[in-house]
N, C-alpha and C positions, 0 to 999 in steps of 0.2 A: 820279414827274413825266407833267408837260401840257409840249409843248412846241409852239410858235405861228409859221408864218411866213409870207411875204405868196403871194400868190398870182404868177402870171405875166403881162408883155404880150404875150407871140407862146403858141400855140395849137399843139395837135398831133389835128388832128380825121382823124385817118384813121381805119380801120373799126374799128367800135366794137368792143372786145373783149368775150367774155363769161366776164363780173363782171358778179355782183351789184351792183347798188349801192343808196343809200340814199336819202331824200328832203329835200331842204336843209332846213332847217327855219325857213330866213326867204325863203320861196318864194314867197309872199305880198307879204312885204316886196320881193322882187325884183321880183316883176312890176310892183311901180305906178312904185319906180327908174325901169325899162326905159319904162314907160309914159311917165314924166315925159321922159326922157331923149327919146325918138321923139318928142318934138311938137319938139325944136332943128332948127333948120335946120341944113345942114354946114354952114355961116360956125359958128354959134354951137357946133356939136362940138368945132370945130377951135379955139374959142376955152377950150373947156370943158376940154379935154386937153391943146393945141397939136400937137396935129396934119397930116399932110397930107391934100390932099382928099382923096387915095383912100381914107386911114384913114377918115372922116371921113365918106363916104359907105357905105364896109362894115358901118362902124357902127354906122348908122344906120339900116339894113338890117335890121341883128341885129337893134335895137332895138326897132324896128318888126316883128316876128317873135316876140319873143319871147312865148313860150306860157306863162299862170300854171298850166296842166297839160298838161304836155309828155310824149311820147312816148317811148319808148326809142329810140328812132331819131333825135332833134332830142338828145340825152344823150349824155354822156363822161363818168366818173366822176371829180370831179374832181384828184386826182396823178396821172391820166393825160389829164389835157388842158391842162395848165400845161407850158409846155415849157421853160420857161425856168433858169437854171443852176443855182438849187438842187432840181430836179426831174430834171435828169439824172444832180444828183448820189443825187436821192433811188431813183432807178431804177424807179419802181412795176411796171414790166413783170415784172420779176425775183421778185418776193414771192409768196412760196405762200399760200394756204389763211392759216396760222394767223396770218404776218408782218402781212397785211394786217389782219388780225384786230385784230392790235397795237396798228396804226397807227392805227385807226377811231380806238381807246380814248385816244389820249393825243396824236394830232399834230393839231392844226389850222389850217386856214388862215383868216388873215384878209384879208376882199374888200370892198371899194369895193361894190356891188352882191348880193350875199349875205350880209354882214355876217360869221359865223364858219363855215365848210365843214369838214366831217370830208370825209378822205380818196374816202370810196368812193360822198361823195353827188354827185346827178347835175344838171350844172349846162351853161345854153349856151351857146352861142358869145356872149362879151363883153368889151368892153372899158370899165374904169369906176372910175380909179384915187382908191382913197380920198382924198386931197387935193383930190377934183375940188369946185370953188364950185356945184357944182349945187342949184340951192334947190329947197325942199318945202317944206311943210305947218308942218314943221318948223323952218326955219332956210334959214341962208345955203349949208350945205355938209354933205358926206359926214358929216360930225364933229359936229353938231350935230342930221342927220338920227337918226344911232345913239345918241347917247347914254353912255348909261352901261348898254347892253342889251348888249354885247359883251362887257366885264370883267364884268358878272352870269352871261352863258351859261358862259364861262371858268371862275368860278368854282362854278356848280354842275355843271361836266363832271371839276373838278378834285372835289370832291365824292364824287363819283359813283364815282368811279379810284382813291382814296384818293389823290392827291397831293396833297404836302406843295411840291415848288419846280416851277414855276414858268420852264420855261429860255426866254425871249426871242429866235428868230432873225430873228425879221419884221427889217423898216426904220423908223427914224424914221418917216414915213409914213403905216405902218398901224399901232404897234401906240401913235404917235398916238391914236389912235379909241379906244382902253381905258384910258377914266376911270378916273387911281389914287385917287380915291376910293371906286370901285367894289373893290379888293382888300382880301380879309379877312383880318386874321391867319394865319398861316402852323399856328403849333399852338397853344397856351394859354399857354407862355413866350418867344415867339420873332413878331415884327409885323416885316413888310419892307415900308420907306418910298422907295419910288422917286422922286428925287428929280429935278425937273424942269430945272433944270440947278445947277453944281457950287456947291457949300457949305460950304468949310471949317472952319466954325464949328455949323453943324446938331449934333453930337454933343453942344457944352455946351449949344444950346439945350435938349436934352432935360432938361436939370435945371433950367430955372426952373419954378415953378407952378403956371404957364398951361400948359406943355409939358407936364405928367408924365402919361403913358400909365397908364391908369387901368380896370379893369376893368367890362366895358359897363352900366351903371346902378344903380352905383356911391353911393351918397347920401353931399354931404357930410359926414354927421356921422360913419361909416364913414370916410372916408378922412382927415379929423380926429383919428379915433383908430389908426385899425391903414394908412394910406399908402405906400408907399415908393417913392418914386421908380426915374429912372436916374442918380441924381449917385453919387459916390463912397462914399456911407455909407449908411447903413438902418438904421429903429429897431428898437433891439436892446430899450426896455424904456421903455414912455408910460403914466402915472395920469392922469387928468386931473385937474386945478388940482392938480397937484405942477410944484416948482417944476424938479426934474432930469429929465431925460430923456435917455437914453444910448443911444451912437449904434457900429454897429461898422461896420466896413469893407465896401461889397458885392463880392462876390466876384465880382460879374457884372457892372464898370463897366466901359466900349470902355478905357480909360487905364490901362497898366501903370504899376505901381510903388505 
């Protein structure tokens, strides 16, 4: 299991705990984004994130002081730095070494600045919501900037830990940055499809030929002779050129009866 959560706007930058920290995997990207945001005026940051003048001043200073390779004094482990409701529930200060190691493997924090964080990744103070329309060379928003890389990273982490389930506890704003096209099959027989909006006709849609779920790399010739889709029946006997094809009930069909 891999669990995904959002960051928090509020930070706890109290005395740095004596905790081993890891390096964020997108540190270079974070530095680039911080430079881009740091070039904005206070009014520009106010408009970008809908914040007060005082917060714009604070975050402008943070972006401009952002270090590409920060020392320990400038950073905090992400799970201890964020201080919103989710992190009060996590209560990371109480985790022992084994608990922290488990969280490091199984918990991921989506971040507008850092992309994907592990709990012990050392971060610098910042505020940059994923929904911010910060223009970069990759596009007009952070969604465009991160593209498929967040989904790819989550897939890699899931594979490394043997996780077959992703539990999304992040907000729509943050998980919206995870491109559903980048989510892979759960296993050899299960495909998880995340819809962008409710669709009561979706199960029926999968029975049509243009929507069949087939093995990757299958040729049209193979499919003509062996294909079984997601409909109510599956092929029991088929001989090319023969007039009769025998179908039987598909025991995995979604609708009972």
